[in-house]
C-alpha positions in Angstrom: -23.6 -18.6 2.3 -21.7 -17.1 -0.7 -18.5 -19.0 -1.7 -16.4 -15.8 -1.6 -17.4 -15.1 1.9 -16.6 -18.7 2.9 -13.1 -18.3 1.3 -12.4 -15.1 3.2 -13.6 -16.7 6.4 -11.2 -19.6 6.1 -8.2 -17.8 4.7 -5.2 -18.0 7.1 -1.5 -17.1 6.9 0.9 -20.0 7.1 4.6 -19.5 7.8 6.9 -20.1 4.9 8.5 -23.1 6.7 5.0 -24.7 6.4 4.7 -24.2 2.7 5.9 -26.8 0.2 5.9 -27.8 -3.5 4.3 -27.9 -5.9 4.0 -24.2 -6.4 1.7 -22.6 -8.9 2.1 -23.4 -12.6 3.1 -20.6 -15.0 -0.6 -20.3 -16.0 -1.6 -20.0 -12.3 1.1 -17.4 -11.6 -0.3 -15.4 -14.5 -3.8 -15.7 -13.1 -2.6 -14.8 -9.6 -0.8 -11.6 -10.8 -3.8 -10.7 -13.1 -6.2 -11.0 -10.2 -3.8 -9.2 -7.8 -3.7 -6.2 -10.1 -7.5 -5.8 -10.1 -7.6 -3.4 -7.2 -8.8 0.1 -6.6 -6.4 2.4 -8.4 -7.4 6.0 -8.3 -6.1 7.7 -11.5 -5.2 4.3 -13.1 -1.5 4.8 -12.1 -0.7 1.2 -11.3 1.4 2.4 -8.4 2.8 -1.1 -7.9 4.6 -3.8 -9.7 5.7 -7.4 -9.1 9.0 -9.2 -8.8 8.6 -13.0 -9.1 11.1 -15.3 -7.3 11.0 -18.9 -8.4 13.4 -21.8 -8.7 17.1 -20.8 -8.5 16.2 -17.1 -8.3 15.0 -17.7 -4.7 18.5 -19.0 -3.8 20.1 -16.0 -5.5 18.1 -13.5 -3.6 18.9 -15.4 -0.4 22.6 -15.0 -1.2 22.0 -11.2 -1.7 20.3 -11.0 1.8 23.2 -12.9 3.3 25.9 -10.7 1.7 24.1 -7.6 3.2 23.9 -9.2 6.6 27.6 -10.2 6.4 28.6 -6.6 5.4 27.0 -5.5 8.7 28.3 -8.4 10.9 31.3 -10.5 9.6 30.8 -12.7 12.7 27.2 -13.6 11.9 26.4 -16.9 13.5 26.0 -19.9 11.3 22.3 -20.3 12.1 21.7 -16.7 11.0 23.7 -17.3 7.8 21.6 -20.4 7.0 18.4 -18.5 7.8 19.3 -15.7 5.3 20.2 -18.2 2.6 16.8 -20.0 3.2 14.8 -16.8 3.5 13.2 -17.0 0.0 13.5 -20.8 -0.6 11.0 -22.1 2.0 8.0 -21.5 -0.3 8.1 -22.5 -4.0 7.0 -19.0 -5.0 7.7 -15.6 -3.6 6.2 -12.5 -5.1 7.5 -9.1 -4.1 4.8 -6.5 -4.4 6.6 -3.2 -5.0 4.9 0.1 -4.2 5.7 2.8 -6.8 3.8 5.5 -4.9 5.1 8.9 -5.9 3.9 12.5 -5.8 1.1 13.2 -8.2 -0.9 16.4 -8.9 -4.2 14.7 -8.2 -3.7 11.3 -6.5 -2.3 11.4 -2.9 0.6 9.1 -2.2 -1.3 7.5 0.6 -4.0 6.2 -1.8 -1.2 4.8 -4.0 0.3 3.0 -1.0 -3.1 1.6 0.0 -3.5 0.3 -3.6 -0.3 -1.7 -3.2 -1.6 -3.1 0.0 -4.8 -4.1 -1.8 -2.6 -5.9 -4.4 -1.0 -7.9 -1.6 -4.3 -8.9 -0.2 -5.8 -9.8 -3.6 -2.8 -12.0 -4.2 -3.2 -13.9 -0.9 -6.9 -14.4 -1.5 -6.4 -15.5 -5.1 -3.8 -18.0 -4.1 -6.1 -19.3 -1.4 -8.8 -19.7 -4.0 -6.5 -21.9 -6.0 -5.8 -24.1 -3.0 -2.5 -22.6 -2.0 -1.5 -21.2 1.4 0.3 -17.9 1.8 2.0 -15.5 4.1 2.6 -11.8 3.6 5.9 -10.7 5.1 8.2 -7.8 5.0 11.0 -8.4 7.5 14.3 -6.5 7.5 15.1 -6.8 3.8 11.9 -5.0 2.8 13.3 -1.9 4.6 17.0 -2.1 3.6 17.9 0.2 0.7 20.9 -2.0 -0.2 18.6 -5.0 -0.6 16.0 -2.9 -2.6 18.7 -1.7 -5.0 20.1 -5.2 -5.4 16.8 -6.6 -6.5 16.1 -3.7 -8.9 14.0 -1.2 -7.0 14.4 2.5 -7.9 15.0 5.1 -5.2 11.3 5.9 -4.7 10.1 2.3 -4.7 9.4 0.3 -1.6 8.5 -3.3 -0.8 4.8 -3.5 0.2 5.3 -7.2 1.0 6.8 -10.5 0.0 4.0 -13.0 -0.6 5.1 -16.5 0.0 3.0 -19.1 -1.8 2.9 -22.9 -1.7 1.0 -25.9 -0.7 0.3 -26.2 3.1 2.3 -28.8 5.0 -0.1 -28.4 8.0 -3.6 -27.1 8.5 -3.4 -23.4 9.1 -4.7 -22.4 12.6 -6.7 -19.3 13.3 -5.5 -16.7 15.7 -7.6 -14.7 18.1 -9.5 -11.9 16.3 -10.7 -8.8 18.1 -14.4 -8.7 19.0 -16.3 -6.3 16.8 -17.5 -4.5 19.9 -13.8 -3.4 20.4 -13.1 -2.2 16.9 -16.4 -0.8 15.6 -18.1 2.4 16.4 -21.3 3.8 14.8 -21.3 7.5 14.1 -24.5 8.9 15.5 -26.4 11.7 13.9 
């Protein structure tokens, strides 16, 4: 069987709490982002971009998340405060894939959004090919405009996903997948 097919068959998500150092090197990060950006892109718009969180930047973005949560709830429990501070520090690398989909005379926004999703998937597969484990998350902060503004998104930009990347602490387990008979139809002539 083809190695690419084998890679896709064994790729699994692994929660950030199960990711550890060492993270990708600078050269590997460049490779990952280069491969991630090689997706279908009708009109060559590059309707996505990346924000890389490594090292202390992960702690800083966690503090931003905590400040927003505290603005909404000054009585936030200590466990919730700790969770916000740790949100981006569990994996050694977190890459935000930012969708820049916008109205275009020829290219529907939906196609641009799908292209950003393809970037997320390419990034997870490329990281798996390099021996890393990943998870693609959004969670509340991906949908909060205050958070988006604080990390530098413009008004029309949205988070397609936060891709957490690191070495696996545990063996990823598969989850039940739907039988093809339940999700495939063949259009008859």
